[in-house]
C-alpha positions as CSV (number, residue, x, y, z in Angstrom):
1,X,50.5,-19.5,-1.2
2,X,46.8,-19.8,-0.4
3,X,44.4,-19.3,-3.3
4,X,42.0,-16.4,-3.3
5,X,38.3,-16.9,-3.4
6,X,36.2,-13.9,-4.6
7,X,32.6,-13.8,-3.3
8,X,30.4,-11.8,-5.5
9,X,26.9,-11.7,-4.1
10,X,23.7,-9.5,-4.1
11,X,23.2,-9.4,-0.3
12,X,23.9,-7.0,2.5
13,X,27.1,-7.4,4.4
14,X,25.3,-8.8,7.4
15,X,23.8,-11.7,5.6
16,X,24.0,-15.0,7.4
17,X,24.2,-16.6,4.0
18,X,27.5,-14.9,3.1
19,X,28.9,-15.6,6.6
20,X,28.1,-19.3,6.2
21,X,29.8,-19.4,2.8
22,X,32.9,-17.9,4.3
23,X,32.8,-20.4,7.2
24,X,32.8,-23.3,4.7
25,X,35.6,-21.9,2.7
26,X,37.8,-21.1,5.7
27,X,37.5,-24.8,6.6
28,X,39.8,-25.8,3.8
29,X,43.1,-27.4,4.6
30,X,44.8,-24.4,3.0
31,X,42.4,-21.7,3.9
32,X,42.0,-19.1,1.1
33,X,42.3,-15.4,1.2
34,X,38.7,-14.2,0.8
35,X,38.1,-11.1,-1.2
36,X,34.5,-10.0,-0.7
37,X,34.0,-7.7,-3.7
38,X,30.4,-6.6,-3.3
39,X,30.6,-5.8,0.3
40,X,33.8,-3.8,0.2
41,X,32.2,-1.3,-2.2
42,X,30.7,1.9,-0.9
43,X,27.0,1.6,0.0
44,X,27.1,-2.0,-1.3
45,X,27.0,-0.7,-4.9
46,X,25.7,-3.6,-6.9
47,X,26.3,-1.8,-10.1
48,X,30.0,-1.7,-9.4
49,X,29.9,-5.4,-8.3
50,X,28.2,-6.3,-11.6
51,X,30.9,-4.5,-13.6
52,X,33.6,-6.5,-11.7
53,X,31.8,-9.7,-12.6
54,X,31.6,-8.6,-16.2
55,X,35.3,-8.0,-16.3
56,X,35.9,-11.4,-14.8
57,X,37.7,-9.9,-11.9
58,X,40.7,-8.8,-14.0
59,X,43.7,-7.7,-11.9
60,X,43.6,-10.6,-9.4
61,X,46.5,-12.9,-9.4
62,X,46.7,-15.8,-11.9
63,X,45.4,-19.0,-10.5
64,X,42.9,-17.3,-8.3
65,X,39.7,-19.3,-7.7
66,X,36.5,-17.1,-7.9
67,X,33.3,-18.3,-6.3
68,X,30.6,-16.3,-8.1
69,X,27.3,-16.5,-6.2
70,X,24.5,-14.2,-7.5
71,X,21.5,-15.1,-5.3
72,X,20.4,-17.9,-2.9
73,X,18.5,-20.0,-5.4
74,X,20.7,-19.3,-8.4
75,X,21.2,-23.0,-9.3
76,X,17.6,-23.9,-9.6
77,X,17.0,-25.2,-13.2
78,X,20.5,-23.9,-14.3
79,X,23.6,-26.0,-15.2
80,X,26.5,-25.3,-12.9
81,X,30.0,-25.1,-14.3
82,X,33.7,-24.8,-13.3
83,X,35.5,-22.8,-16.0
84,X,39.0,-21.5,-16.6
85,X,39.0,-18.2,-18.6
86,X,42.6,-17.2,-19.3
87,X,44.5,-17.8,-16.0
88,X,41.4,-17.5,-13.9
89,X,39.1,-20.2,-12.4
90,X,35.4,-19.7,-11.8
91,X,32.5,-21.6,-10.2
92,X,29.1,-20.3,-11.1
93,X,25.8,-21.1,-12.7
94,X,26.0,-21.2,-16.5
95,X,23.6,-18.2,-16.8
96,X,25.6,-15.8,-19.0
97,X,27.6,-14.1,-16.3
98,X,30.9,-15.3,-17.5
99,X,30.2,-14.6,-21.2
100,X,30.7,-10.9,-20.5
101,X,34.4,-11.6,-20.2
102,X,34.7,-13.7,-23.3
103,X,36.0,-10.9,-25.4
104,X,39.0,-10.4,-23.1
105,X,39.6,-13.8,-21.6
106,X,39.4,-16.8,-23.9
107,X,37.7,-19.9,-22.6
108,X,40.4,-22.5,-21.8
109,X,38.2,-25.2,-20.3
110,X,34.8,-25.7,-18.7
111,X,33.3,-28.7,-16.9
112,X,29.8,-29.4,-15.8
113,X,29.1,-29.8,-12.0
114,X,26.8,-32.6,-10.9
115,X,24.4,-31.3,-8.3
116,X,23.4,-33.9,-5.6
117,X,19.8,-34.9,-5.9
118,X,19.0,-33.7,-2.4
119,X,20.2,-30.2,-3.3
120,X,18.7,-30.0,-6.8
121,X,15.4,-28.6,-5.7
122,X,16.7,-26.2,-3.1
123,X,20.1,-25.4,-4.4
124,X,22.2,-23.1,-2.3
125,X,25.7,-21.8,-3.0
126,X,26.8,-22.8,0.5
127,X,25.6,-26.4,-0.1
128,X,27.2,-27.0,-3.5
129,X,29.6,-24.4,-4.8
130,X,31.4,-23.7,-1.5
131,X,32.3,-27.3,-0.7
132,X,33.5,-27.8,-4.3
133,X,35.6,-24.7,-3.9
134,X,37.2,-26.2,-0.8
135,X,38.0,-29.4,-2.6
136,X,39.6,-27.4,-5.5
137,X,41.6,-25.3,-3.0
138,X,42.8,-28.5,-1.4
139,X,44.0,-30.0,-4.7
140,X,41.1,-31.6,-6.5
141,X,41.9,-32.0,-10.2
142,X,39.4,-30.1,-12.3
143,X,39.2,-33.0,-14.8
144,X,37.4,-35.1,-12.1
145,X,34.6,-32.5,-11.6
146,X,32.4,-33.6,-14.6
147,X,32.1,-33.8,-18.3
148,X,33.5,-31.1,-20.5
149,X,31.3,-28.2,-21.5
150,X,31.8,-27.1,-25.2
151,X,30.8,-23.6,-24.7
152,X,29.3,-21.4,-21.9
153,X,25.8,-20.0,-22.4
154,X,25.9,-16.8,-24.3
155,X,22.9,-14.6,-24.5
156,X,22.7,-12.9,-27.9
157,X,20.7,-9.8,-27.3
158,X,19.5,-7.0,-29.6
159,X,20.9,-3.6,-28.9
160,X,18.7,-1.0,-27.2
161,X,18.0,2.2,-29.0
162,X,17.4,5.9,-28.2
163,X,14.0,7.4,-28.8
164,X,12.6,10.9,-28.4
165,X,11.6,10.1,-24.9
166,X,14.5,8.1,-23.6
167,X,16.1,4.7,-24.3
168,X,14.1,1.6,-25.4
169,X,15.0,-2.0,-25.0
170,X,13.2,-5.3,-24.3
171,X,13.0,-8.3,-22.1
172,X,15.5,-10.8,-23.4
173,X,15.3,-13.5,-20.7
174,X,13.1,-14.6,-17.8
175,X,15.1,-16.5,-15.2
176,X,13.9,-19.4,-13.0
177,X,12.5,-16.9,-10.5
178,X,10.4,-14.8,-12.9
179,X,12.9,-12.0,-13.0
180,X,12.9,-10.0,-16.2
181,X,16.4,-9.6,-17.7
182,X,16.5,-6.7,-20.1
183,X,19.1,-5.7,-22.7
184,X,19.6,-2.3,-21.0
185,X,23.2,-2.4,-19.9
186,X,24.5,-1.7,-16.4
187,X,25.9,1.6,-17.5
188,X,22.3,2.9,-17.7
189,X,21.9,2.5,-14.0
190,X,22.5,6.2,-13.2
191,X,20.1,7.2,-16.0
192,X,17.5,4.8,-14.5
193,X,17.8,6.3,-11.1
194,X,17.6,9.9,-12.5
195,X,14.4,9.0,-14.4
196,X,13.0,7.3,-11.3
197,X,11.1,4.8,-13.3
198,X,11.3,2.1,-15.9
199,X,8.3,1.2,-18.1
200,X,7.7,-2.5,-18.8
201,X,5.1,-3.2,-21.4
202,X,3.5,0.2,-20.8
203,X,3.4,-0.3,-17.0
204,X,5.5,1.9,-14.7
205,X,7.9,0.4,-12.2
206,X,8.9,3.3,-10.0
207,X,10.7,1.5,-7.2
208,X,14.4,1.6,-8.0
209,X,16.7,-0.2,-5.6
210,X,20.4,-1.0,-5.3
211,X,20.1,-4.6,-4.1
212,X,17.4,-7.2,-3.8
213,X,17.8,-6.9,0.0
214,X,16.4,-3.3,-0.3
215,X,13.3,-4.5,-2.2
216,X,9.9,-4.6,-0.5
217,X,8.1,-8.0,-0.8
218,X,5.5,-8.1,-3.5
219,X,6.5,-4.8,-5.2
220,X,8.1,-4.7,-8.7
221,X,11.5,-3.2,-8.6
222,X,14.2,-2.3,-11.0
223,X,18.0,-2.7,-10.4
224,X,21.2,-3.7,-12.0
225,X,21.3,-7.5,-11.8
226,X,24.0,-10.1,-11.6
227,X,24.3,-10.4,-15.4
228,X,25.4,-6.7,-15.7
229,X,22.0,-5.6,-17.1
230,X,19.0,-3.9,-15.7
231,X,16.5,-6.4,-14.3
232,X,12.9,-6.1,-13.0
233,X,12.1,-8.4,-10.1
234,X,9.4,-9.0,-7.5
235,X,10.7,-10.3,-4.1
236,X,8.4,-13.1,-2.9
237,X,6.8,-13.1,-6.3
238,X,7.4,-13.3,-10.0
239,X,7.8,-10.2,-12.2
240,X,6.8,-12.0,-15.3
241,X,3.4,-12.8,-13.8
242,X,2.9,-9.5,-12.0
243,X,3.6,-7.5,-15.1
244,X,2.4,-10.0,-17.7
245,X,5.8,-9.7,-19.4
246,X,8.2,-12.0,-21.2
247,X,10.9,-12.1,-23.9
248,X,10.2,-9.4,-26.4
249,X,8.2,-7.1,-24.0
250,X,9.2,-3.5,-24.6
251,X,11.1,-1.9,-21.7
252,X,11.9,1.8,-21.6
253,X,13.6,4.4,-19.4
254,X,11.6,7.5,-20.0
255,X,13.8,10.5,-19.3
256,X,11.0,12.9,-19.9
257,X,9.1,11.6,-16.9
258,X,12.0,12.0,-14.5
259,X,10.7,12.1,-11.0
260,X,11.1,15.5,-9.2
261,X,12.6,13.8,-6.2
262,X,15.4,12.4,-8.2
263,X,16.4,15.9,-9.1
264,X,16.1,16.9,-5.5
265,X,18.3,14.1,-4.4
266,X,20.9,15.1,-7.0
267,X,20.8,18.8,-5.9
268,X,24.1,19.9,-4.3
269,X,23.9,19.5,-0.6
270,X,20.2,18.7,-0.8
271,X,19.4,22.4,-1.0
272,X,16.3,22.0,-3.1
273,X,14.8,19.5,-0.6
274,X,15.6,21.8,2.3
275,X,13.9,24.7,0.5
276,X,10.8,22.6,0.0
277,X,10.7,21.7,3.7
278,X,11.1,25.4,4.6
279,X,8.3,26.4,2.2
280,X,6.1,23.6,3.6
281,X,6.5,25.1,7.1
282,X,6.0,28.6,5.9
283,X,3.1,28.3,3.5
284,X,1.1,25.0,3.9
285,X,-1.5,24.8,6.7
286,X,-1.9,21.1,7.3
287,X,-5.2,19.6,8.4
288,X,-5.5,18.4,12.1
289,X,-1.9,19.5,12.7
290,X,-0.4,21.8,15.2
291,X,1.9,23.8,12.9
292,X,4.1,25.1,15.7
293,X,5.2,21.5,16.3
294,X,5.1,20.3,12.7
295,X,8.1,18.5,11.3
296,X,7.9,18.2,7.4
297,X,7.8,14.8,5.8
298,X,7.4,15.2,2.0
299,X,6.2,12.1,0.2
300,X,7.0,12.3,-3.5
301,X,6.0,8.9,-4.9
302,X,4.4,5.6,-4.1
303,X,4.2,2.0,-5.3
304,X,1.8,-0.6,-4.1
305,X,1.5,-0.3,-0.3
306,X,4.7,1.8,-0.1
307,X,5.4,5.5,0.0
308,X,8.8,7.1,-0.6
309,X,9.9,10.5,0.7
310,X,12.1,13.1,-1.0
311,X,15.2,11.6,0.8
312,X,14.4,8.1,-0.7
313,X,13.2,6.7,2.6
314,X,10.5,4.0,2.2
315,X,7.4,3.7,4.4
316,X,4.6,1.2,4.5
317,X,1.3,3.2,4.1
318,X,-0.3,2.0,7.3
319,X,-3.1,4.6,7.1
320,X,-3.9,4.0,3.4
321,X,-3.2,7.7,2.9
322,X,-5.9,8.8,5.4
323,X,-8.0,5.6,4.9
324,X,-8.7,6.0,1.2
325,X,-6.1,4.0,-0.8
326,X,-7.5,0.6,-1.8
327,X,-5.5,-1.1,-4.5
328,X,-2.1,0.5,-3.8
329,X,-0.3,3.5,-5.2
330,X,0.4,3.6,-9.0
331,X,-1.8,0.7,-9.9
332,X,-1.2,0.3,-13.6
333,X,-4.9,-0.1,-14.5
334,X,-6.0,2.9,-12.5
335,X,-3.1,5.0,-14.0
336,X,-4.2,4.0,-17.5
337,X,-7.8,4.8,-16.8
338,X,-6.9,8.2,-15.6
339,X,-4.7,8.9,-18.6
340,X,-7.3,7.7,-21.0
341,X,-10.0,10.0,-19.6
342,X,-7.6,12.9,-19.5
343,X,-7.0,12.4,-23.2
344,X,-10.8,13.0,-23.7
345,X,-11.8,15.7,-21.2
346,X,-10.6,16.4,-17.7
347,X,-13.7,18.1,-16.4
348,X,-17.2,19.1,-17.4
349,X,-19.8,20.4,-15.0
350,X,-22.5,18.1,-13.6
351,X,-24.9,21.1,-13.3
352,X,-27.5,20.4,-16.0
353,X,-25.4,18.3,-18.2
354,X,-23.3,15.1,-17.9
355,X,-20.4,13.0,-19.2
356,X,-20.5,9.4,-20.5
357,X,-17.9,8.2,-17.9
358,X,-19.8,9.8,-15.1
359,X,-23.1,8.2,-16.2
360,X,-21.4,4.7,-16.4
361,X,-20.0,5.2,-13.0
362,X,-23.3,6.1,-11.5
363,X,-24.9,3.0,-13.1
364,X,-22.2,0.7,-11.8
365,X,-22.6,2.1,-8.2
366,X,-26.3,1.4,-8.4
367,X,-25.6,-2.1,-9.5
368,X,-23.3,-2.9,-6.5
369,X,-25.2,-0.9,-3.8
370,X,-27.7,-2.3,-1.4
371,X,-31.2,-2.8,-3.0
372,X,-33.3,0.3,-3.5
373,X,-30.5,2.8,-3.8
374,X,-31.1,3.9,-7.4
375,X,-30.1,7.6,-7.5
376,X,-26.6,9.0,-7.3
377,X,-25.7,12.6,-6.3
378,X,-22.0,13.4,-6.8
379,X,-20.1,15.7,-4.4
380,X,-16.5,16.3,-3.6
381,X,-15.6,14.7,-0.3
382,X,-17.0,12.7,2.6
383,X,-18.2,15.6,4.6
384,X,-20.0,17.0,1.5
385,X,-21.7,13.6,0.9
386,X,-23.1,13.6,4.5
387,X,-24.1,17.2,4.3
388,X,-26.0,16.5,1.1
389,X,-27.8,13.6,2.7
390,X,-28.8,15.8,5.7
391,X,-30.2,18.5,3.5
392,X,-32.0,16.0,1.3
393,X,-33.6,14.4,4.4
394,X,-34.7,17.8,5.7
395,X,-36.1,18.9,2.3
396,X,-37.7,15.5,1.7
397,X,-40.1,15.9,4.7
398,X,-41.1,19.4,3.5
399,X,-42.1,18.0,0.1
400,X,-43.3,14.6,1.1
401,X,-46.9,13.5,0.5
402,X,-48.2,14.6,2.9
403,X,-45.6,17.1,4.0
404,X,-44.3,16.7,7.6
405,X,-42.5,20.1,8.3
406,X,-42.1,19.3,12.0
407,X,-39.4,16.7,11.1
408,X,-36.4,18.8,11.6
409,X,-34.3,16.9,14.1
410,X,-31.5,14.4,13.5
411,X,-30.3,11.5,15.7
412,X,-26.6,10.7,15.8
413,X,-24.4,8.2,17.7
414,X,-22.1,9.2,20.5
415,X,-18.5,9.7,19.3
416,X,-19.7,9.9,15.7
417,X,-17.7,11.7,13.1
418,X,-19.2,12.7,9.7
419,X,-16.9,15.4,8.5
420,X,-16.0,19.0,9.2
421,X,-18.6,21.1,7.4
422,X,-21.2,22.8,9.7
423,X,-24.0,20.3,9.1
424,X,-21.6,17.4,9.6
425,X,-20.4,19.0,12.8
426,X,-24.0,19.2,14.0
427,X,-24.3,15.4,13.9
428,X,-20.7,14.8,15.0
429,X,-19.9,13.6,18.5
430,X,-16.1,13.8,18.8
431,X,-15.8,16.8,21.1
432,X,-12.2,17.6,20.3
433,X,-13.2,18.2,16.7
434,X,-16.7,19.8,17.1
435,X,-17.2,21.5,20.5
436,X,-15.7,24.8,19.5
437,X,-18.0,25.2,16.5
438,X,-21.2,24.1,18.2
439,X,-22.7,27.6,18.4
440,X,-22.5,27.8,14.6
441,X,-24.7,24.8,13.9
442,X,-27.6,22.6,15.2
443,X,-27.5,20.1,18.0
444,X,-28.4,16.5,17.2
445,X,-30.2,14.1,19.5
446,X,-27.5,11.7,20.8
447,X,-27.6,8.0,21.1
448,X,-24.9,6.3,23.2
449,X,-22.4,4.2,21.1
450,X,-22.6,0.5,21.8
451,X,-19.0,0.3,20.5
452,X,-17.6,2.5,23.3
453,X,-16.2,1.4,26.7
454,X,-18.6,-0.8,28.5
455,X,-19.2,-1.2,32.2
456,X,-17.4,-4.2,33.7
457,X,-19.1,-7.4,32.8
458,X,-21.5,-6.0,30.2
459,X,-21.7,-8.2,27.1
460,X,-21.8,-6.8,23.6
461,X,-25.3,-8.1,23.2
462,X,-26.4,-6.2,26.3
463,X,-24.7,-3.1,25.0
464,X,-26.6,-3.4,21.7
465,X,-29.9,-4.0,23.5
466,X,-29.3,-1.0,25.7
467,X,-28.6,1.3,22.8
468,X,-31.6,0.1,20.8
469,X,-33.8,0.7,23.9
470,X,-32.5,4.2,24.2
471,X,-33.3,4.7,20.5
472,X,-36.9,3.6,21.1
473,X,-37.2,6.1,23.9
474,X,-35.8,8.9,21.9
475,X,-38.2,8.3,19.0
476,X,-41.1,8.1,21.4
477,X,-40.1,11.3,23.2
478,X,-39.6,13.2,19.9
479,X,-42.3,11.4,17.9
480,X,-43.0,13.0,14.5
481,X,-40.1,15.5,14.8
482,X,-37.1,13.3,13.7
483,X,-36.1,13.6,10.0
484,X,-33.3,11.0,10.0
485,X,-30.8,9.0,12.0
486,X,-27.2,9.1,10.7
487,X,-24.6,6.6,11.7
488,X,-21.4,4.9,10.6
489,X,-22.4,1.2,10.2
490,X,-20.6,-1.6,12.0
491,X,-17.6,0.5,13.1
492,X,-17.0,4.2,14.0
493,X,-13.5,4.8,12.7
494,X,-12.7,8.4,13.6
495,X,-14.3,7.9,17.1
496,X,-11.5,5.4,17.9
497,X,-12.4,2.3,15.8
498,X,-15.5,1.6,18.0
499,X,-16.9,-1.7,16.7
500,X,-20.6,-2.2,17.1
501,X,-22.0,-5.5,18.5
502,X,-23.6,-7.8,16.0
503,X,-27.3,-7.1,15.3
504,X,-27.1,-3.4,16.3
505,X,-27.3,-2.0,12.8
506,X,-30.1,-4.4,11.9
507,X,-32.0,-3.3,15.0
508,X,-31.6,0.4,14.1
509,X,-33.0,-0.2,10.7
510,X,-36.0,-2.0,12.0
511,X,-36.8,0.7,14.6
512,X,-36.3,3.6,12.2
513,X,-38.5,1.9,9.6
514,X,-41.2,1.4,12.3
515,X,-41.1,5.1,13.1
516,X,-40.8,6.2,9.5
517,X,-37.5,7.8,10.2
518,X,-35.0,8.0,7.3
519,X,-31.7,6.1,7.8
520,X,-28.4,7.7,6.5
521,X,-25.4,5.4,6.5
522,X,-22.0,7.1,6.4
523,X,-19.7,4.6,4.7
524,X,-17.1,7.2,3.8
525,X,-14.4,5.4,5.8
526,X,-15.7,1.8,5.9
527,X,-16.9,1.3,2.4
528,X,-15.1,-0.5,-0.4
529,X,-13.8,-3.5,1.4
530,X,-12.4,-2.1,4.6
531,X,-14.6,-4.3,6.8
532,X,-14.3,-7.3,4.6
533,X,-17.4,-6.7,2.4
534,X,-17.9,-4.1,-0.3
535,X,-20.1,-2.1,2.0
536,X,-20.2,-2.6,5.8
537,X,-24.0,-2.6,5.9
538,X,-24.0,-5.8,3.8
539,X,-22.9,-7.7,6.9
540,X,-26.3,-7.3,8.5
541,X,-28.4,-7.2,5.3
542,X,-29.4,-3.5,5.8
543,X,-30.4,-1.2,3.0
544,X,-30.6,2.5,4.1
545,X,-32.4,5.4,2.6
546,X,-29.1,7.2,1.9
547,X,-25.6,5.8,1.5
548,X,-22.7,8.3,1.7
549,X,-19.5,7.3,-0.1
550,X,-16.0,8.9,-0.6
551,X,-12.4,8.0,0.2
552,X,-12.2,4.5,-1.4
553,X,-14.8,5.6,-4.1
554,X,-11.8,6.4,-6.4
555,X,-9.4,4.0,-4.7
556,X,-7.6,7.0,-3.1
557,X,-6.7,8.6,-6.4
558,X,-8.9,11.7,-6.6
559,X,-11.3,13.6,-4.4
560,X,-14.8,12.5,-5.1
561,X,-17.9,11.5,-3.2
562,X,-21.4,10.3,-3.8
563,X,-24.7,10.2,-1.9
564,X,-27.0,7.4,-3.0
565,X,-30.7,7.7,-2.4
566,X,-33.9,5.7,-2.9
567,X,-36.6,6.4,-5.5
568,X,-38.9,7.4,-2.7
569,X,-36.6,10.3,-1.8
570,X,-36.0,11.2,-5.4
571,X,-39.7,11.4,-6.2
572,X,-40.3,14.0,-3.5
573,X,-38.0,16.4,-5.4
574,X,-39.7,16.1,-8.8
575,X,-42.0,18.8,-10.2
576,X,-42.0,21.7,-12.6
577,X,-39.8,24.8,-12.3
578,X,-42.7,26.7,-10.7
579,X,-43.1,24.0,-8.0
580,X,-39.6,24.9,-6.6
581,X,-38.9,21.4,-5.5
582,X,-35.4,21.3,-6.9
583,X,-32.5,20.3,-4.7
584,X,-30.5,23.6,-4.7
585,X,-27.2,22.1,-3.8
586,X,-24.1,21.2,-5.7
587,X,-20.3,21.2,-6.0
588,X,-18.1,22.5,-8.9
589,X,-16.3,19.2,-9.3
590,X,-19.1,16.8,-8.4
591,X,-19.2,14.0,-11.0
592,X,-15.8,14.9,-12.3
593,X,-15.0,12.6,-15.3
594,X,-11.4,11.9,-14.2
595,X,-12.6,10.7,-10.8
596,X,-15.4,8.7,-12.4
597,X,-13.0,7.0,-14.7
598,X,-10.7,5.9,-11.9
599,X,-13.7,4.9,-9.7
600,X,-15.1,2.8,-12.5
601,X,-11.8,1.0,-13.1
602,X,-11.4,0.5,-9.4
603,X,-14.6,-1.5,-9.3
604,X,-13.3,-3.6,-12.3
605,X,-10.1,-4.3,-10.3
606,X,-12.2,-5.4,-7.3
607,X,-13.9,-7.9,-9.7
608,X,-10.9,-9.0,-11.8
609,X,-8.4,-9.3,-9.0
610,X,-10.9,-10.9,-6.6
611,X,-10.0,-8.4,-4.0
612,X,-12.8,-9.3,-1.6
613,X,-12.2,-13.0,-1.9
614,X,-8.6,-12.5,-0.9
615,X,-9.3,-10.3,2.1
616,X,-10.1,-13.0,4.7
617,X,-6.5,-14.3,4.8
618,X,-5.2,-10.7,5.4
619,X,-7.8,-10.1,8.0
620,X,-6.8,-13.3,9.9
621,X,-3.2,-12.4,9.6
622,X,-3.8,-9.0,11.1
623,X,-5.9,-10.6,13.9
624,X,-2.9,-12.8,14.8
625,X,-0.6,-9.8,15.1
626,X,-3.2,-8.0,17.3
627,X,-3.1,-10.8,19.8
628,X,0.6,-9.9,20.4
629,X,0.0,-6.2,20.5
630,X,-2.9,-6.6,23.0
631,X,-0.4,-8.3,25.4
632,X,1.9,-5.2,25.5
633,X,2.1,-3.6,29.0
634,X,0.5,-0.3,28.0
635,X,-2.2,-1.5,25.5
636,X,-5.6,-1.3,27.2
637,X,-7.8,-2.6,24.4
638,X,-7.6,-3.7,20.7
639,X,-10.5,-3.6,18.4
640,X,-10.6,-5.0,14.8
641,X,-13.1,-4.9,12.0
642,X,-11.9,-6.3,8.8
643,X,-8.6,-4.9,7.7
644,X,-8.7,-2.0,10.2
645,X,-7.8,-1.9,13.9
646,X,-7.6,0.5,16.8
647,X,-5.1,0.0,19.6
648,X,-5.7,2.0,22.8
649,X,-2.6,3.2,24.7
650,X,-3.1,3.4,28.5
651,X,-1.1,4.4,31.5
652,X,-2.3,1.4,33.5
653,X,-3.4,-1.8,31.9
654,X,-5.4,-3.3,34.7
655,X,-7.6,-0.3,35.3
656,X,-7.3,1.0,31.7
657,X,-6.4,4.4,33.2
658,X,-5.6,6.7,30.3
659,X,-2.5,8.8,29.9
660,X,-2.9,12.5,30.4
661,X,-4.0,13.8,27.0
662,X,-1.2,16.4,27.2
663,X,1.4,13.7,26.8
664,X,0.2,12.9,23.3
665,X,1.2,9.3,23.5
666,X,-0.6,8.3,20.3
667,X,1.2,10.8,18.2
668,X,4.5,9.8,19.8
669,X,3.9,6.2,18.9
670,X,3.1,7.0,15.3
671,X,6.2,9.2,14.9
672,X,8.3,6.5,16.4
673,X,6.8,4.0,13.9
674,X,8.2,6.1,11.0
675,X,11.7,5.2,12.2
676,X,10.8,1.6,11.6
677,X,9.4,2.2,8.1
678,X,5.7,2.7,8.6
679,X,3.3,5.7,8.5
680,X,0.4,5.3,10.9
681,X,-2.3,7.7,12.1
682,X,-3.4,8.2,15.7
683,X,-6.8,9.1,17.1
684,X,-6.0,10.6,20.5
685,X,-4.2,7.8,22.2
686,X,-5.5,5.1,19.9
687,X,-3.1,4.0,17.1
688,X,-5.0,3.0,14.0
689,X,-3.8,0.4,11.5
690,X,-5.7,0.6,8.2
691,X,-3.4,-0.3,5.2
692,X,-4.4,-0.6,1.5
693,X,-6.3,-3.8,0.8
694,X,-3.5,-4.8,-1.6
695,X,-0.9,-5.2,1.2
696,X,1.1,-8.4,0.9
697,X,1.4,-10.8,3.9
698,X,5.1,-10.0,4.5
699,X,4.3,-6.3,4.3
700,X,1.5,-6.6,6.9
701,X,4.0,-8.4,9.1
702,X,6.4,-5.5,8.7
703,X,3.7,-2.9,9.4
704,X,2.6,-4.6,12.6
705,X,6.2,-4.9,13.7
706,X,6.7,-1.2,13.1
707,X,3.5,-0.4,15.1
708,X,4.7,-2.5,18.0
709,X,8.1,-0.8,17.9
710,X,6.4,2.6,17.9
711,X,4.1,1.7,20.7
712,X,7.0,0.4,22.8
713,X,9.0,3.6,22.2
714,X,6.1,5.8,23.2
715,X,5.1,3.9,26.3
716,X,8.2,2.1,27.7
717,X,10.7,4.9,27.7
């Protein structure tokens, strides 16, 4: 009767690895019956598979040979053994898996397996264990395998204990791949999923998966591992390095912090989640969204570059949560900074008094900003930051020495976007956002964007020269009446990722300085590393009179903004109460200490994690993917600046004829990308890729693949 081989693995049922193992085993002279435990279980339940390993597969016929393979590189640095426990035979690494059965099946015999030198560095179960299994099936005497092993490895672990907040254990072992093995037993798996998180050395790991195959590269995950205990791992990385953890590090499942979505997922029939979706439709008015066509997607948690919805579906955050997330979701240092400040005070007004954290943040911003920007005015969002700069510029000329009250005009770039408040609309140039409200505000003088579509054959340098000549003409025509020019430096994101030619920003600064016109740079979307430098204006060595910051200012954690100004501007507002030179403008939450604490820590993360130094590799990788996207039949143009890109969808590639706007192809492409695990944002028929700066190489590959799939679905069907 053929012997039975039990494959116990951590992979999905479609794995080529498992198929190759089976092929080797079925090549035996007396082919075995293969019982594939892990993959016959509902939903590939690795917890159940681990329990079966721990029970040493009791219930199978005596004399059965079990090939226990727990991951592709399982043999690296670990002795391999053949062992007979009771009437059962096993082949596996000597890593503690079999010791779980010691209480029920006495060790009868164990022998070491010599690994060929060629396979030692890249051990694979198919290459070593499976051929040996074939030889045993075909009659190889176990005594010829290798020298006897006196005793299998047995991990002696302390017992975890209950606390007032949950259950507390520790890391007891770090395997060859940096995975953290804890003493929390497999039976706590449901409790872990209900809590939605595990805390390792005070850092939260909120991605809970069933198998390593479900794990996103680079993200710490928790699961029940092959040794029947809860493990923390990083696919394509090391958890011990990522979390700075090792044997003895405290690990806890905090039941008090159970994620709301876990309760939703456990609700009978998903009724709670359905109610939330219904309330979302009925009560929440979403920005820039046609509510009659809206289909709810509720994101309840995030980790790194990933977002997870209330159904447990995972998405790469390809829009950096509306272009503001920098270091990823749930960054442990940012979480800790937020909690530490909340333990002191959550909010104090910035009107006439201050807070130590806010003061430190202002000082740090001045230190990293372009030279001359020494004063920081805190507001609440990007539009507010631009609005404050516009009002400051207007009031400056009224109070300058000598006053120039005729300077009431503003110059803005075509297709500009500076926010949605009325002043910001006045200088905005994206008609679909601003045209309706034009009667409520002022009209800016408009300079054509050198980053927009160019006539056939026109070079970027020619486009820049033409736009700068137009600026000279405007300033001559309206000499002495222009207060300031406002622009997004280097790239106009909301206008469709319009990248300016090199030298244009520097030319604008030279011309405005020559005409004594203030320069306002809106770096709300492009600041904090998006273009490859901390601030986009650094790339051309430009220092403006005003710098508007938001979005990445707090790494995407909290709403906050700042308008930085020069001492020249500041001095025009100084005087006594009777002089009435005060800037009568402010926002309730401007300078909020919680936001300041996170922003301050974010700047420390930039420094300590060398974020800007690591960006060129990611930028180059994105550039490589964009080459392929540009070749698609309905992609008319691709523009990139740093780690952001715009991809134009067109009806005809040769002529770049656009689709009728009513067809909404950009939206359709982004919705289709969700089915491939990515959240993207469209600007008309331009698909924008702008992930968090922390995105790992493999994650960027997945994101671009999802973008391509979404574009194909929207344009080829």
